[in-house]
N, C-alpha and C positions, 0 to 999 in steps of 0.2 A: 274350544274345540272340541268336535266332536271325533269321536273313531270307535270304529266296528269291530267287535268281534268278528273272527276268523270261523266258522264251521267247519270239524275235519268233515271230510266226505270220502275218507277210502273205509275199506271192509274191514270189517275186524277179522277177516281171516289172514288181511295182512300183516295184524301186528306180532302175530308170530316171525314173521321173516326180517321184521326192521325192530325187532328185538325191544318189543310191546311199546313202542313209541309211534302214535299215528303222525304219519309225513301228509300235510296239506297238499294238494297239486298246484302250481301255479296258478294264478288269474290271470291268464292270455289274454282274456278278452279284456278285463281292466288295462293292460299295459298295451295292448295295443292301441288302445282309445288314447291313451297317456300322449304315445309317441305320433300319432296322426296329428294328436291336439296341440301338440309341442311349442311349435314356433309362434303359434296365435298366444297361446296361453302366456310363453315366455314373454313377448313384447307385454303383455298386459301387467302383469309381475314385476317383471321391471319396473314398467311404472311408476307402479304402486310404491314399490320399494323407494323407488328415486323423487316419490311425491312426502317421504315423510323425513329429506332433508330440511334443517332450518338454513334459510337464504338470511344471510345477513345484508345489511343496507351497505349500501356502494356510497362512499365516500370520498374516492378518489377523485381524477381530473380526467377527461377525454371519454371516449366513448366506454360506456357500462359494459360490461364483462357480461358473458352467459350465464346463466344461471349453475350451480354447481349439479344440480338434478341433469340440467341439460346435456352437460359436458358427459357425466358417470352414462347416462344413458347411452350417448354416441361410443365411447370406450367401450361397453360392454356390447353394445351391437355390432361393433367391429369384430370382438374376438368370439360371438358366437356363431356368426357367418362366417367366421375362419376367412373371409379376404380383406386385400388390402384397403389401403385408407380411400382410397380412388375408386374401385370396384363396390364399397359399401356405401357409398351417393347414392344409390338408387335405392336401398332400401332404408336409407335415411326420409329418402323422399316419401316414401313408401309410408315410414311412420309419421310422418310431418301429414298426410293427406291424412291419416287415423286421431290426429290431435296429443300423439305422445309429445312430441314436442313441437314448438314454435315456429321454426327455423331450420331450413337443411344448410349444414355447416359446408365450409371449403374444403377438400380431403386435407392442406395441412394443415387448417385450423384443428378437425381430429387428432393431429399427433401433438399438436401442440396441448390437447387437452391431457396428452399421456404424461405432463412434464409439469405438469401443476400440483404441486407440496399438498394441497387443498383435497383433490381427487385422491390421492390417496389414503386424507385421514375418513374420507367418506367409504372408500374401498372397505377398508378394516372393518368399519362399521356394519356397514350393510351385509357385509358376511357372518358378521353374529349373530345380525340380527334376522337372516331370513334363516340361519338354523331354528330360530326361537318356534315355529311353531310343531317341530317335530320333539318338542323335550318330553312327551307322553310316550313316545314312544322310546329316547334313548335313554337307558344308563348303565352300560359299558362302553369304553373308550379305549380308544388305541392311540398312542401318539408315534409321527414316524416322520422323517424328512427326504426329500427327491430333490433333482437338479434338474432346471433347464437349461439348456445349453444356449449362447451367448450368440450364437452363430448356430445358419443351420447344418453346417458340413463337417461336424464332428461327431465323435463315438455316443453314444446315448450314455446316459447318466449310469446303467447297470453294467455297463461295462468297464465304466471309471471307479469303480467305488473302491478298488486296490491300487488307485493311482493319483494317489494326494498330490504329488505334481501339478494335477490336468483339473484340478477345481478351481483353479482362478477363471479357468473358462465358463464358469457356472456357476449362475445365480441359483439360492438353495430355497427351499419352501418348506419350514416345519410347521406343521399341522397339527391338529388332533381330531379326530375324528368320531362320529357315532356310528359304533358299530353294526346296527340295523339298518339304519338308511346309508350309511358311508356318505355322509354330508359334514363338513366342514364347520366345526362349531369355532375356532378361529383359528388365526394364519397367523406366521411372522415371518419374511421373506429378508433373508440375507444373503453377505456374500457366498462363492461355494467354499472360501475356507475355512467358514463359520466352523461351531465343534455343535455338535447335537444338544451335549446333555444340559449344556447352561440355558435350554430354552422351554425344558421342561417344566420345571415350575410355576412359570409366565403363562404358558400354555393350560394348564391345569385348574390356574386361580380363574383365568379367563372363562373357563368350563363351568368351572363349579356355581359361578353367581347367576346362572339361568337354568343350570338341570342339574338335578339329583345324580351326582356323580358316586357311581357303587363300588365299579371298578375301572381300574388304568390298567393298561398293557403297553409294552413296550419293549426293542431289544434292547441287547448287551450294551450299546453304546450310551444308553442314561442307566445304567444301575450306577446309582453310587446310594452312602447311607442318607445323605442331605435330601435325594429326591424322595426315598422312601417316607422317610420322617414327613417331608412336608403330605406326603398323601395321606397319612394316619391322621395328622392335623385336620386332615379337612374331614376323615372319615372315611376314609376311598382306601380300598384294598388295591396295593402295587402286584401284579403279576408282571415281576420283570426279572428276567433267568439271572444265574450270578456265572462270573468267569471263572475259568479254571484253576486258577490263585486265589480265588474270595476265598475269606474263612469266616466262621459263623460268630467271629467277635464282634459286638453291637458299639462299642467306643459313642455309648451314647444317645444311639440308634436303636432300641429295641425290635421295632417293627422290622429292622435288618437281620437279627437272629431270628426272629421269627420266622421270618420267612424264608431263608435260608433251610431252618430247617425244614419246614414243609415242602420247600423245591428238593430236599434230599433224602425224605421220610417218603415222600405221596408222590413222586416225578411224574408218572400218569396224571394224577386230579392235577398236579399244577400246569403242565401241558394242554388241557384242554381249555384251561382259564387262558392262558397264554397265546394258545393258538387263534384268539378271536383277533391277536392283532394284523393278522394278514389281511381283514379289512380295510386297514388302512394303506396298505399296498395296492387291493383294487380298488380303491377313492383314487389315489394316483393313477394306476391304471385309466379308469374314466377321464378322467380330466388331461391325460396325456394326447389318449386314444382320440379323443374328439376335439380337444381346443390346440393340439401341438406340444412337443417337448421340445422347443425354444421359443425365445424370442426374437422380435424382429424388429425392434426398437435399438436404440446404438448407448442414449443418457442412461447412468442408475437408476437413476427415479422414474423415467421411463420405463425401465426391464420392470421396477417391483413393482408398478401400475400394471404392467401388462398380464403380470403372474398373479394377480388379485383379481384380476378381471375375468383370467380365466375360473379361477375359484370361485367368484361370485356367479359366474355362467354354471357352473356345477352343481352349485348349491339349488336354482332356481328350477333347473333338469328334474331335481332330485326331489325338490317340491312337488312339481307336477305328476310328477310318477306316484308320489308319495298319495296325493288327491284321490288318484282312482286307485290304487292298492290296498291303501289305509283309512281311505274318508276321511282325510283332515283339516278342518275349518282354516282358511287363514287370514288372519287380520292384523297388517302389520302395522296402521294403527294405534290399536292397543297395547301391541305386544312394543312401539317405539314408547307408549308412555309410560310403559313398567320399566323399561331397562334404557338407562341414561350412561353413557361411558365416559367418565371423566378426561381420561386421555384426548377421545377426539371432541368433546364439547359437541357432541349431538345428544 
């Protein structure tokens, strides 16, 4: 993986106005290239990711099912183009002509793919694999959650945050983001009524396997001694604010007392680190504005796979942008050789 240093180009006379910090102008040419080339590169990167999946031999009776890589490709392309299963068939036909898939499925078959538990396992694995090329860019991370409506004509999640009785109408995505690129490093999909804090340890553990995590930020919902203690065990500094009724009593978690004192005595410095958490909200905004904030399928498994596919599509789009902006090299085969997930068996 190669990363090119970005050279400052502002005049020295602007340094005093910016407090002595040189601000690099945004590289619009590189960004424009990433956007105009996105769909072509999306198909190529999605195909490369799908080809990493191990295919198990079929020992059953009857017609052999389509490969897992084929199913994941179809599901993700459906989410990327944002069309119904009927209207996405034309895009799948184009993909067949370009040899990304061997056969164009029936539109009902695409929906059946969403109900496959193995597709869920594959999507979880590919989300984590797709983030690995960004390992040299990321060392600060943020954890947050958001809801996806189970039908179109209901309030947005931001409007029902203070209405717990409506949570059952949503599916919740718990994600840990790299705050440089806003890529999702790991994701857990649950019912809308699930609490946030219990997912902190699993998400941070997944990220620490492949990234050098130096800081982790999260909102008040994740503020607990157990979460901070686990972060400290991994050598990660947790920037999680404290509730009004919290005290500095450690109760076996010295990091709780240490961060509480820092929070009280150096509030401004603490908030500089904490406000990086807003990148997680930016990540959710990117996913929802691009791929929708509700699911179209009916069953729990299909809805989970639909949300996971949205997240994977988001990660691929982030990779395409960083290829142009940060000059990263991507090799999913070598990344897959280094990363094996025992939970998904890939």
